[in-house]
C-alpha positions as CSV (number, residue, x, y, z in Angstrom):
1,X,0.0,0.0,0.0
2,X,1.4,3.4,-1.0
3,X,1.8,5.8,1.9
4,X,0.0,9.1,1.9
5,X,1.7,12.4,2.5
6,X,0.8,14.1,5.7
7,X,0.7,17.8,6.7
8,X,3.4,19.0,9.0
9,X,4.1,22.2,11.0
10,X,7.2,24.3,10.2
11,X,10.3,22.2,11.2
12,X,12.0,25.3,12.7
13,X,9.4,27.3,14.6
14,X,6.4,24.9,14.7
15,X,4.0,27.3,13.0
16,X,1.2,26.0,10.7
17,X,0.8,29.4,9.0
18,X,2.4,29.3,5.6
19,X,2.0,30.4,2.0
20,X,2.4,28.1,-1.0
21,X,5.6,28.8,-2.9
22,X,5.7,26.0,-5.6
23,X,3.2,23.3,-6.5
24,X,4.3,19.9,-7.7
25,X,4.3,19.1,-11.4
26,X,5.1,15.3,-11.2
27,X,4.3,12.3,-9.1
28,X,6.5,9.6,-7.6
29,X,6.0,7.3,-4.6
30,X,9.1,5.1,-4.7
31,X,11.2,6.0,-1.6
32,X,14.4,4.9,-3.4
33,X,13.9,7.3,-6.3
34,X,12.8,10.1,-4.0
35,X,15.4,9.7,-1.2
36,X,18.0,7.1,-2.2
37,X,20.1,9.0,-4.7
38,X,21.9,12.4,-4.7
39,X,20.3,13.5,-7.9
40,X,16.8,12.5,-6.7
41,X,13.4,13.0,-8.2
42,X,12.4,16.6,-9.1
43,X,9.0,18.2,-9.2
44,X,7.3,16.0,-6.7
45,X,7.2,18.5,-3.8
46,X,4.7,21.2,-2.8
47,X,7.0,23.7,-1.2
48,X,5.6,26.3,1.3
49,X,7.1,29.3,3.1
50,X,6.5,29.7,6.8
51,X,5.0,33.1,7.5
52,X,6.6,33.2,11.0
53,X,10.3,32.3,10.3
54,X,10.4,32.3,6.5
55,X,11.6,28.6,6.3
56,X,10.9,27.0,2.9
57,X,9.9,23.3,3.4
58,X,7.9,20.4,1.8
59,X,4.4,20.3,3.1
60,X,2.7,17.8,3.0
61,X,5.4,15.2,2.9
62,X,5.7,11.4,3.4
63,X,6.0,10.0,6.9
64,X,9.4,9.8,8.5
65,X,9.6,6.0,8.1
66,X,9.1,6.2,4.4
67,X,11.8,8.8,4.1
68,X,14.3,6.7,6.2
69,X,13.4,3.6,4.1
70,X,14.6,5.5,1.0
71,X,17.8,6.7,2.6
72,X,18.7,3.2,3.9
73,X,18.2,1.8,0.4
74,X,20.6,4.3,-1.1
75,X,22.4,2.9,-4.2
76,X,24.2,6.1,-5.2
77,X,27.7,4.9,-6.3
78,X,28.5,8.1,-8.2
79,X,29.1,10.1,-5.0
80,X,32.2,8.1,-4.0
81,X,33.6,8.4,-7.5
82,X,34.4,12.1,-6.7
83,X,36.1,11.2,-3.4
84,X,39.5,12.8,-4.2
85,X,37.8,16.0,-5.5
86,X,35.6,16.2,-2.4
87,X,38.7,15.9,-0.1
88,X,40.4,18.7,-1.9
89,X,37.3,20.9,-1.8
90,X,36.9,20.3,2.0
91,X,40.5,21.0,2.7
92,X,40.4,24.3,0.8
93,X,37.2,25.3,2.7
94,X,38.9,24.6,6.0
95,X,41.8,26.8,5.1
96,X,39.5,29.6,4.1
97,X,37.7,29.3,7.4
98,X,40.9,29.1,9.5
99,X,40.3,32.4,11.3
100,X,36.8,31.3,12.5
101,X,37.2,27.6,13.4
102,X,39.2,25.6,16.1
103,X,42.9,25.3,15.4
104,X,44.7,22.1,14.2
105,X,44.9,19.6,17.0
106,X,41.2,20.0,17.9
107,X,38.7,17.2,17.9
108,X,36.1,17.2,15.2
109,X,33.0,15.1,14.3
110,X,31.4,15.1,10.9
111,X,27.8,14.0,10.9
112,X,26.5,12.3,7.8
113,X,30.1,11.8,6.5
114,X,29.2,9.4,3.6
115,X,32.5,7.6,2.7
116,X,34.6,9.9,4.8
117,X,35.9,12.7,2.5
118,X,35.6,15.4,5.1
119,X,37.1,13.2,7.8
120,X,40.1,12.7,5.4
121,X,40.4,16.4,4.7
122,X,40.1,17.3,8.4
123,X,42.8,14.9,9.3
124,X,45.1,16.4,6.7
125,X,44.2,19.8,8.2
126,X,45.5,18.6,11.5
127,X,42.3,17.7,13.3
128,X,41.6,14.6,15.3
129,X,38.6,13.7,13.1
130,X,35.7,11.3,13.5
131,X,32.7,10.6,11.3
132,X,29.2,9.4,11.8
133,X,27.3,7.8,9.0
134,X,24.1,5.6,8.8
135,X,24.9,3.7,5.6
136,X,26.8,0.4,6.2
137,X,28.2,0.5,2.7
138,X,29.7,4.0,3.2
139,X,31.0,3.3,6.7
140,X,32.8,0.2,5.2
141,X,34.3,2.4,2.4
142,X,35.5,4.9,4.9
143,X,37.1,2.3,7.2
144,X,38.9,0.7,4.3
145,X,40.5,4.1,3.9
146,X,41.7,3.9,7.5
147,X,39.3,6.6,8.7
148,X,37.6,6.7,12.0
149,X,33.9,6.5,11.1
150,X,31.1,5.1,13.3
151,X,27.8,3.8,12.0
152,X,24.8,5.6,13.4
153,X,22.8,8.9,13.4
154,X,23.0,11.9,15.6
155,X,20.2,10.6,17.8
156,X,22.1,7.4,18.5
157,X,25.9,7.3,18.7
158,X,28.9,6.2,20.8
159,X,30.3,9.6,21.7
160,X,30.4,11.1,25.2
161,X,29.1,14.6,26.0
162,X,31.6,17.4,25.5
163,X,33.8,15.3,23.2
164,X,34.3,17.7,20.3
165,X,35.6,21.2,19.6
166,X,33.6,21.3,16.3
167,X,30.7,19.3,14.8
168,X,30.1,19.6,11.0
169,X,27.1,18.8,8.8
170,X,28.1,19.2,5.2
171,X,24.9,19.1,3.0
172,X,23.0,17.1,5.7
173,X,20.6,19.4,7.5
174,X,18.3,19.7,4.4
175,X,17.8,15.9,4.5
176,X,16.8,15.7,8.2
177,X,13.1,15.1,8.9
178,X,13.4,17.0,12.2
179,X,16.4,19.3,11.9
180,X,15.8,21.2,15.1
181,X,15.7,18.1,17.2
182,X,18.8,16.8,15.4
183,X,20.8,20.0,16.2
184,X,19.7,19.8,19.8
185,X,21.4,16.4,19.9
186,X,24.5,18.0,18.5
187,X,24.6,20.6,21.3
188,X,25.8,18.3,24.2
189,X,28.5,16.8,22.0
190,X,30.3,20.1,21.8
191,X,32.5,21.6,24.5
192,X,31.3,25.1,25.8
193,X,32.0,27.6,23.1
194,X,32.4,24.8,20.5
195,X,31.6,25.4,16.8
196,X,28.8,24.1,14.7
197,X,29.4,24.1,10.9
198,X,26.4,23.8,8.6
199,X,26.9,23.7,4.8
200,X,23.6,23.9,2.9
201,X,21.9,24.7,-0.4
202,X,21.0,28.3,-0.1
203,X,17.5,29.2,-1.3
204,X,18.2,32.9,-0.9
205,X,20.9,33.3,-3.5
206,X,20.3,35.2,-6.7
207,X,20.7,32.0,-8.7
208,X,17.9,30.3,-6.6
209,X,15.6,33.3,-7.0
210,X,16.2,33.4,-10.8
211,X,15.7,29.6,-11.2
212,X,12.5,29.6,-9.1
213,X,10.9,26.1,-8.9
214,X,13.7,24.8,-11.3
215,X,16.4,25.6,-8.8
216,X,18.7,22.5,-9.0
217,X,18.7,21.9,-5.3
218,X,14.9,21.5,-5.1
219,X,14.9,17.7,-5.2
220,X,12.8,15.2,-3.2
221,X,15.6,14.3,-0.9
222,X,15.9,17.9,0.3
223,X,13.0,18.2,2.8
224,X,13.8,21.8,3.7
225,X,15.4,24.7,1.8
226,X,17.4,26.9,4.2
227,X,18.8,30.5,3.9
228,X,21.3,32.2,6.2
229,X,18.3,33.8,8.1
230,X,16.6,30.4,8.8
231,X,19.9,28.7,9.6
232,X,20.5,31.5,12.2
233,X,17.0,30.9,13.6
234,X,17.3,27.2,13.9
235,X,20.7,27.5,15.4
236,X,19.4,29.9,18.0
237,X,16.6,27.6,18.9
238,X,19.0,24.7,19.3
239,X,21.3,26.7,21.6
240,X,23.8,28.2,19.2
241,X,24.6,31.7,18.0
242,X,25.4,32.0,14.2
243,X,28.3,34.4,13.5
244,X,29.7,33.8,10.0
245,X,28.5,32.8,6.5
246,X,30.4,32.4,3.3
247,X,29.9,30.9,-0.2
248,X,31.1,27.3,-0.6
249,X,33.2,26.7,-3.7
250,X,34.2,23.2,-4.7
251,X,35.8,21.3,-7.5
252,X,34.7,18.1,-9.3
253,X,35.4,16.3,-12.5
254,X,33.8,17.9,-15.5
255,X,32.3,14.6,-16.6
256,X,30.6,14.1,-13.3
257,X,29.1,17.5,-13.4
258,X,27.9,17.0,-16.9
259,X,26.2,13.8,-15.9
260,X,24.5,15.6,-13.0
261,X,23.3,18.3,-15.3
262,X,21.9,15.8,-17.7
263,X,20.0,14.2,-14.8
264,X,18.5,17.5,-13.8
265,X,18.0,19.0,-17.2
266,X,17.7,16.3,-19.9
267,X,17.6,17.9,-23.3
268,X,19.2,17.5,-26.7
269,X,21.9,20.2,-26.1
270,X,23.2,18.4,-23.0
271,X,23.0,15.0,-24.7
272,X,25.0,16.2,-27.7
273,X,27.6,17.9,-25.5
274,X,28.1,14.6,-23.6
275,X,28.7,12.8,-26.8
276,X,31.3,15.3,-28.1
277,X,33.1,15.9,-24.8
278,X,36.7,14.5,-25.0
279,X,37.7,12.0,-22.4
280,X,40.6,14.1,-21.0
281,X,38.2,16.9,-20.3
282,X,35.8,14.6,-18.5
283,X,38.5,13.8,-15.9
284,X,39.5,17.4,-15.4
285,X,38.5,18.9,-12.0
286,X,36.8,22.3,-12.4
287,X,36.0,24.8,-9.6
288,X,32.4,25.9,-9.3
289,X,29.9,27.6,-7.1
290,X,26.4,26.0,-7.0
291,X,24.5,28.3,-4.5
292,X,25.8,26.5,-1.4
293,X,26.6,28.4,1.8
294,X,28.7,27.5,4.8
295,X,27.5,28.8,8.1
296,X,29.2,28.8,11.5
297,X,27.5,29.0,14.9
298,X,28.9,28.9,18.4
299,X,27.5,26.9,21.3
300,X,26.0,29.2,23.9
301,X,26.6,28.1,27.5
């Protein structure tokens, strides 16, 4: 029996007062297609904007158990193909953030670490780095690389309170069914004054406003669409004070980006370009900005 979508209050402030931002234009009920791949299904969401805190979120949406079922069945192998590029992107980001984050030698936890690219980059930066990841496959991949990655989620983990100087969530918070509660679970893991890093697709960039409902980060797996304003608000409600935001630039192989573009925008121009692209160019890592923002918040108390 296919599950039905249910109405939910705002995941940040709890208000049920919203305006409809975008209506869906397609239908899909398979949890694997909706939540199990990075380039997940597009056009299936009714996105609304909270009139109280301005959060943009899917409403109604499928029950949490359906969403988790899709995540657990993830078969996305393309993500790990860009491991080296992701490590390099994360390392460059840490160097740009150096003035705002704990110094080398500090202890760091990456929540939703996938196959460990950020743990690898953080270790190279000089951190004592750990990762937390629900996928058995990706935990196995990370451990084969010699990285310290535990299987679990932020609500269930082996770490003691006050263990870390910084906790990071790279492109994770938009996937969380209850992001406020999840951040409240992060809070006790940090030492007093510890840093929370949140990297997220930013619905408030000029690219997002120009693209409208066709913004490339509006996909079924992204349950919420944050902005610096709503990240500041959810951080405050979880016990943190946001203090710094900056654009996140990364680099990946051109061929991988081309494949993603074809997944999002399948048309004759993209298909022809893929046929004509030389192999050497497919393997070349290119820097790009895709409307992602990195935010930092400090634990209060």
